C-alpha positions as CSV (number, residue, x, y, z in Angstrom):
1,X,-82.8,3.0,-70.2
2,X,-85.9,1.1,-71.2
3,X,-86.4,-2.5,-72.2
4,X,-88.6,-3.0,-75.4
5,X,-89.8,-5.9,-77.4
6,X,-87.9,-5.4,-80.7
7,X,-88.6,-8.5,-82.5
8,X,-90.8,-12.0,-82.3
9,X,-91.0,-15.1,-84.2
10,X,-93.0,-18.2,-84.1
11,X,-93.2,-21.8,-85.3
12,X,-96.0,-24.1,-84.9
13,X,-95.9,-27.8,-86.1
14,X,-97.4,-28.6,-89.6
15,X,-98.8,-31.8,-88.2
16,X,-102.5,-30.8,-87.1
17,X,-104.3,-32.9,-84.5
18,X,-108.2,-32.5,-84.7
19,X,-110.3,-33.8,-81.7
20,X,-111.6,-36.8,-83.8
21,X,-108.0,-38.1,-83.3
22,X,-108.8,-39.0,-79.9
23,X,-112.3,-41.0,-80.5
24,X,-110.5,-44.3,-80.5
25,X,-108.6,-43.7,-77.0
26,X,-109.3,-45.9,-74.0
27,X,-109.6,-43.2,-71.3
28,X,-109.2,-44.2,-67.9
29,X,-109.5,-42.7,-64.3
30,X,-106.3,-42.5,-61.9
31,X,-107.3,-45.9,-60.6
32,X,-107.0,-47.4,-63.8
33,X,-110.7,-48.0,-64.1
34,X,-112.8,-47.0,-67.3
35,X,-114.4,-43.7,-67.4
36,X,-118.3,-43.9,-66.8
37,X,-119.2,-41.8,-70.1
38,X,-118.3,-42.7,-73.6
39,X,-115.2,-41.5,-75.3
40,X,-117.3,-39.4,-77.5
41,X,-119.1,-37.7,-74.9
42,X,-116.0,-36.8,-72.9
43,X,-114.3,-35.5,-76.3
44,X,-117.1,-33.1,-76.9
45,X,-117.2,-32.2,-73.1
46,X,-113.8,-31.1,-73.2
47,X,-114.2,-29.2,-76.3
48,X,-116.9,-27.2,-74.8
49,X,-115.0,-26.4,-71.5
50,X,-111.7,-25.7,-73.0
51,X,-112.5,-24.3,-76.3
52,X,-109.9,-26.8,-78.1
53,X,-110.7,-27.9,-81.6
54,X,-107.4,-28.8,-82.7
55,X,-103.8,-28.6,-81.9
56,X,-100.3,-29.1,-83.3
57,X,-97.7,-31.9,-82.8
58,X,-94.3,-32.1,-84.0
59,X,-93.3,-35.2,-86.3
60,X,-92.8,-38.5,-84.5
61,X,-89.2,-38.2,-85.9
62,X,-86.6,-35.9,-84.5
63,X,-86.2,-34.0,-81.4
64,X,-87.4,-30.7,-80.0
65,X,-84.5,-28.4,-81.3
66,X,-85.6,-27.7,-85.1
67,X,-89.1,-26.2,-83.8
68,X,-87.1,-24.0,-81.5
69,X,-84.4,-22.9,-84.1
70,X,-87.2,-22.1,-86.7
71,X,-88.8,-19.8,-84.4
72,X,-85.7,-17.8,-83.4
73,X,-84.7,-17.6,-87.1
74,X,-88.2,-15.9,-87.9
75,X,-87.5,-13.5,-85.0
76,X,-83.8,-12.9,-86.1
77,X,-85.1,-12.2,-89.6
78,X,-87.5,-9.6,-88.3
79,X,-84.7,-8.1,-86.2
80,X,-82.2,-7.7,-89.0
81,X,-79.3,-7.3,-87.2
82,X,-76.0,-9.3,-86.6
83,X,-77.1,-12.3,-84.6
84,X,-73.7,-11.9,-82.5
85,X,-75.1,-8.9,-81.0
86,X,-77.3,-11.0,-79.0
87,X,-75.6,-11.2,-75.7
88,X,-78.1,-13.4,-73.8
89,X,-80.4,-16.3,-74.4
90,X,-83.0,-17.6,-72.1
91,X,-85.1,-20.7,-73.0
92,X,-88.1,-21.7,-71.0
93,X,-89.2,-25.1,-71.4
94,X,-90.6,-28.2,-69.1
95,X,-89.0,-31.2,-70.1
96,X,-85.5,-30.4,-71.9
97,X,-84.9,-31.9,-75.3
98,X,-87.4,-34.4,-76.3
99,X,-85.4,-37.1,-78.3
100,X,-86.6,-39.5,-80.7
101,X,-87.1,-43.0,-79.3
102,X,-85.8,-42.4,-75.9
103,X,-87.5,-42.1,-72.7
104,X,-87.1,-39.6,-70.1
105,X,-86.0,-35.9,-70.0
106,X,-82.6,-34.7,-71.6
107,X,-81.3,-31.4,-70.1
108,X,-77.7,-31.9,-71.0
109,X,-76.5,-29.8,-73.0
110,X,-79.2,-27.3,-71.9
111,X,-81.6,-26.2,-74.7
112,X,-80.1,-22.6,-74.7
113,X,-76.8,-24.1,-75.5
114,X,-78.0,-26.0,-78.2
115,X,-80.0,-23.2,-79.7
116,X,-76.8,-20.9,-79.6
117,X,-74.9,-23.4,-81.3
118,X,-77.4,-24.0,-84.1
119,X,-77.9,-20.4,-84.6
120,X,-74.0,-20.0,-84.8
121,X,-73.9,-17.2,-82.5
122,X,-70.1,-17.3,-81.6
123,X,-70.1,-14.4,-79.0
124,X,-68.7,-16.3,-76.1
125,X,-69.9,-13.3,-73.6
126,X,-73.6,-14.3,-74.6
127,X,-74.9,-16.2,-71.7
128,X,-77.2,-19.3,-72.7
129,X,-79.3,-20.7,-69.7
130,X,-82.5,-22.8,-69.4
131,X,-85.6,-22.0,-67.2
132,X,-88.0,-24.3,-65.7
133,X,-90.8,-22.3,-64.3
134,X,-94.0,-24.1,-65.5
135,X,-96.2,-22.4,-68.0
136,X,-95.3,-18.7,-66.7
137,X,-91.6,-19.7,-67.8
138,X,-91.5,-17.5,-71.0
139,X,-92.8,-14.3,-69.0
140,X,-90.4,-15.0,-66.4
141,X,-87.5,-15.1,-68.9
142,X,-88.8,-11.6,-70.2
143,X,-88.7,-10.2,-66.6
144,X,-85.1,-11.8,-66.2
145,X,-84.1,-10.4,-69.4
146,X,-85.3,-7.0,-68.3
147,X,-83.6,-7.1,-65.2
148,X,-80.3,-8.0,-66.8
149,X,-80.7,-5.3,-69.4
150,X,-81.4,-2.7,-66.6
151,X,-78.2,-3.9,-64.7
152,X,-76.2,-3.2,-67.9
153,X,-75.1,-6.6,-68.1
154,X,-76.9,-7.2,-71.8
155,X,-78.5,-5.1,-74.4
156,X,-80.1,-7.8,-76.7
157,X,-81.6,-10.9,-75.1
158,X,-83.4,-13.7,-77.0
159,X,-86.1,-15.3,-74.7
160,X,-87.7,-18.5,-76.2
161,X,-90.8,-20.4,-74.9
162,X,-90.7,-23.9,-76.3
163,X,-93.2,-26.6,-75.6
164,X,-93.2,-30.4,-76.9
165,X,-95.9,-31.9,-75.0
166,X,-96.8,-34.4,-77.5
167,X,-94.1,-36.8,-76.2
168,X,-94.9,-36.1,-72.5
169,X,-98.7,-37.2,-72.4
170,X,-100.5,-40.3,-71.0
171,X,-102.6,-41.6,-73.9
172,X,-105.2,-43.0,-71.3
173,X,-105.8,-39.5,-69.5
174,X,-108.5,-37.2,-70.8
175,X,-106.2,-34.3,-70.2
176,X,-103.7,-35.5,-72.8
177,X,-106.1,-33.8,-75.2
178,X,-105.3,-30.3,-73.6
179,X,-101.3,-29.8,-74.1
180,X,-100.0,-29.4,-77.7
181,X,-96.5,-28.4,-79.2
182,X,-95.2,-24.7,-80.3
183,X,-92.5,-22.3,-79.9
184,X,-92.3,-18.7,-79.6
185,X,-89.3,-16.4,-79.6
186,X,-88.8,-12.6,-78.5
187,X,-86.0,-10.4,-78.7
188,X,-85.7,-7.8,-76.0
189,X,-83.5,-4.9,-76.2
190,X,-82.5,-1.7,-74.5
191,X,-83.7,1.5,-75.7
192,X,-83.0,5.2,-74.8
193,X,-85.6,6.6,-77.2
194,X,-87.6,9.4,-75.4
195,X,-91.0,8.1,-75.4
196,X,-93.2,5.6,-73.3
197,X,-92.7,2.3,-75.0
198,X,-91.5,-0.5,-73.1
199,X,-91.9,-2.7,-69.8
200,X,-93.6,-0.6,-67.2
201,X,-94.1,-3.0,-64.6
202,X,-94.1,-6.6,-63.3
203,X,-95.1,-9.1,-60.5
204,X,-94.5,-12.6,-59.6
205,X,-95.8,-15.1,-57.2
206,X,-94.7,-18.5,-56.0
207,X,-96.6,-20.2,-53.5
208,X,-95.2,-23.8,-53.7
209,X,-97.6,-25.1,-50.7
210,X,-100.6,-27.2,-50.8
211,X,-100.6,-26.3,-54.6
212,X,-97.3,-28.1,-55.2
213,X,-99.3,-31.3,-56.3
214,X,-101.7,-29.4,-58.7
215,X,-99.4,-30.1,-61.6
216,X,-96.9,-33.2,-61.4
217,X,-95.3,-36.1,-63.2
218,X,-96.6,-39.8,-62.7
219,X,-96.8,-43.0,-64.5
220,X,-99.6,-43.7,-66.9
221,X,-103.3,-44.5,-65.7
222,X,-103.0,-47.8,-67.6
223,X,-100.9,-49.8,-65.2
224,X,-99.5,-52.0,-68.0
225,X,-98.3,-49.2,-69.9
226,X,-94.4,-49.3,-69.6
227,X,-93.7,-45.5,-70.1
228,X,-91.6,-42.8,-68.5
229,X,-93.2,-40.2,-66.1
230,X,-95.9,-38.4,-67.9
231,X,-97.7,-35.2,-67.4
232,X,-100.7,-35.1,-64.9
233,X,-103.0,-32.3,-63.5
234,X,-105.5,-31.8,-61.0
235,X,-107.8,-29.7,-63.1
236,X,-110.2,-28.3,-60.5
237,X,-107.5,-27.3,-58.2
238,X,-105.4,-25.6,-61.1
239,X,-108.5,-23.7,-62.2
240,X,-109.2,-22.5,-58.4
241,X,-105.6,-21.5,-57.9
242,X,-105.3,-19.4,-61.4
243,X,-108.5,-17.8,-61.2
244,X,-107.9,-16.6,-57.5
245,X,-104.2,-15.5,-58.0
246,X,-103.6,-14.6,-61.7
247,X,-106.0,-11.5,-61.0
248,X,-104.1,-10.5,-57.9
249,X,-100.7,-10.9,-59.6
250,X,-102.0,-8.7,-62.5
251,X,-103.2,-6.3,-59.9
252,X,-99.9,-6.0,-58.2
253,X,-98.3,-5.3,-61.4
254,X,-100.9,-2.5,-62.3
255,X,-100.6,-1.1,-59.0
256,X,-96.8,-0.7,-59.5
257,X,-97.8,1.0,-62.8
258,X,-100.2,3.3,-61.3
259,X,-103.0,1.9,-63.5
260,X,-106.2,-0.1,-63.4
261,X,-107.9,-2.7,-65.4
262,X,-109.9,-0.2,-67.2
263,X,-106.4,1.4,-68.3
264,X,-105.4,-1.8,-70.0
265,X,-106.1,-2.0,-74.0
266,X,-105.4,-5.8,-74.4
267,X,-104.8,-8.9,-72.1
268,X,-102.4,-11.6,-73.4
269,X,-103.5,-14.4,-71.1
270,X,-101.8,-18.0,-71.1
271,X,-104.1,-20.1,-73.0
272,X,-105.1,-23.1,-70.8
273,X,-109.0,-22.9,-70.8
274,X,-111.3,-20.7,-72.6
275,X,-113.7,-20.3,-69.6
276,X,-110.7,-19.4,-67.4
277,X,-109.8,-16.4,-69.4
278,X,-112.9,-14.6,-68.9
279,X,-112.7,-15.7,-65.2
280,X,-109.4,-13.8,-64.9
281,X,-110.8,-10.5,-66.3
282,X,-114.1,-10.5,-64.5
283,X,-112.4,-11.2,-61.1
284,X,-110.0,-8.6,-61.8
285,X,-112.5,-6.0,-62.6
286,X,-114.3,-6.9,-59.5
287,X,-111.0,-6.2,-57.5
288,X,-111.1,-2.6,-58.9
289,X,-115.0,-2.2,-58.2
290,X,-115.3,-2.2,-62.0
291,X,-118.1,-5.0,-62.4
292,X,-119.6,-4.7,-65.7
293,X,-116.4,-3.5,-67.3
294,X,-116.6,-4.6,-71.1
295,X,-113.5,-6.6,-72.3
296,X,-115.1,-7.1,-75.7
297,X,-112.1,-7.3,-78.3
298,X,-109.5,-7.2,-75.3
299,X,-108.8,-10.9,-75.1
300,X,-107.5,-12.6,-78.0
301,X,-107.6,-16.2,-78.0
302,X,-105.5,-19.0,-79.8
303,X,-106.5,-21.9,-77.7
304,X,-109.0,-23.0,-80.2
305,X,-106.5,-23.9,-82.8
306,X,-103.2,-24.3,-80.9
307,X,-104.3,-26.0,-77.6
308,X,-102.5,-25.3,-74.7
309,X,-98.8,-25.0,-75.7
310,X,-97.7,-24.1,-72.1
311,X,-94.4,-21.8,-72.2
312,X,-95.0,-21.0,-75.9
313,X,-98.5,-19.9,-75.6
314,X,-98.1,-15.9,-75.0
315,X,-94.9,-15.5,-77.3
316,X,-96.7,-17.2,-80.3
317,X,-99.9,-15.3,-79.6
318,X,-98.0,-11.8,-79.3
319,X,-96.3,-12.6,-82.8
320,X,-99.6,-13.8,-84.4
321,X,-101.1,-10.4,-83.4
322,X,-97.9,-8.5,-84.5
323,X,-97.8,-9.9,-87.9
324,X,-101.6,-9.4,-88.3
325,X,-102.3,-13.3,-88.2
326,X,-104.9,-13.4,-85.6
327,X,-108.3,-12.2,-86.7
328,X,-108.7,-8.5,-86.4
329,X,-106.7,-8.3,-83.4
330,X,-104.0,-5.5,-83.7
331,X,-101.5,-3.9,-81.3
332,X,-100.9,-0.2,-82.1
333,X,-98.6,2.5,-80.8
334,X,-99.5,3.7,-77.3
335,X,-101.7,0.5,-76.3
336,X,-101.0,-0.8,-72.7
337,X,-100.9,-4.6,-72.6
338,X,-100.9,-6.6,-69.9
339,X,-99.3,-10.2,-70.1
340,X,-100.2,-13.0,-67.4
341,X,-99.6,-16.7,-67.0
342,X,-99.9,-19.5,-64.6
343,X,-98.6,-23.0,-64.2
344,X,-96.9,-25.7,-62.3
345,X,-95.4,-24.7,-58.9
346,X,-97.8,-23.1,-58.4
347,X,-96.3,-19.9,-59.9
348,X,-97.9,-16.9,-61.7
349,X,-96.7,-13.7,-63.1
350,X,-97.9,-10.5,-64.9
351,X,-96.4,-7.6,-66.8
352,X,-97.3,-4.4,-68.1
353,X,-96.1,-3.1,-71.4
354,X,-96.9,-0.1,-73.5
355,X,-96.3,-0.3,-77.3
């Protein structure tokens, strides 16, 4: 019995936010003091480093649920089967349902229960739970769905990555430019077909030592701003952790599959920083003694127009490629693809999949 990706769906906010949106911001450091450079210089520099030119935010009205439901309806439409055949729902996110005009996080009822209700899935044997695992949450959800399918406890699992960061950011923190909103949904199913398609191997690391404070929640840098806890990041520490450990967790997954970096046709990396993506690949090649290995055309990017959508990053990118909506990138039969992500915890994971 194999676990295969049967359908995907995406929903990105229609509200587009270019970098010029931030030019009137009063950015401060963590001591609440003005930054030494002008806002124009900082915005330009961040674009240069991250590659982000624009991103999407949901409407200032409503909550997180419509974005999630729309992505899942897209996936269910592609799947084309009775939705009550879904016997598991896993929703990865970071902050619960972001409610209009209300501070704090809302996790009761959990998002998976809300999703099951809105999708009118009446099968009471369909479990519905949330996952808090930082940016690697969707991929860990896929891994858990795979384990559940292999144990015979489910046949069709809907795994969702939802991010509504626009209501979680400090307007006085330069890092507020990085995160964005989006949702990707994936239906994974069991298959007895006699071919090589499906999940080959995976690996997960959770350190949670000194790195525990790399990404955290805190008050605004503006001491006068009465706001709930907001997203904060020690960017240099995150970069260091990611570029060291993501290649290692990828190698662990590839080693289990008996493959090397040169066998991979495409890498679907978490899109946090344009510079970081190529550091992942180059460091991985060095681990195999394959310095100089070309990754041309193997590392698709979406960060330039989506921003960092956290748990939604990889499933939305996968859907865009499968639907031929990401330039010339294409996934064809027989391709081996590595999925890899990293985020708060710190956690990182990787999966090897053959299409």
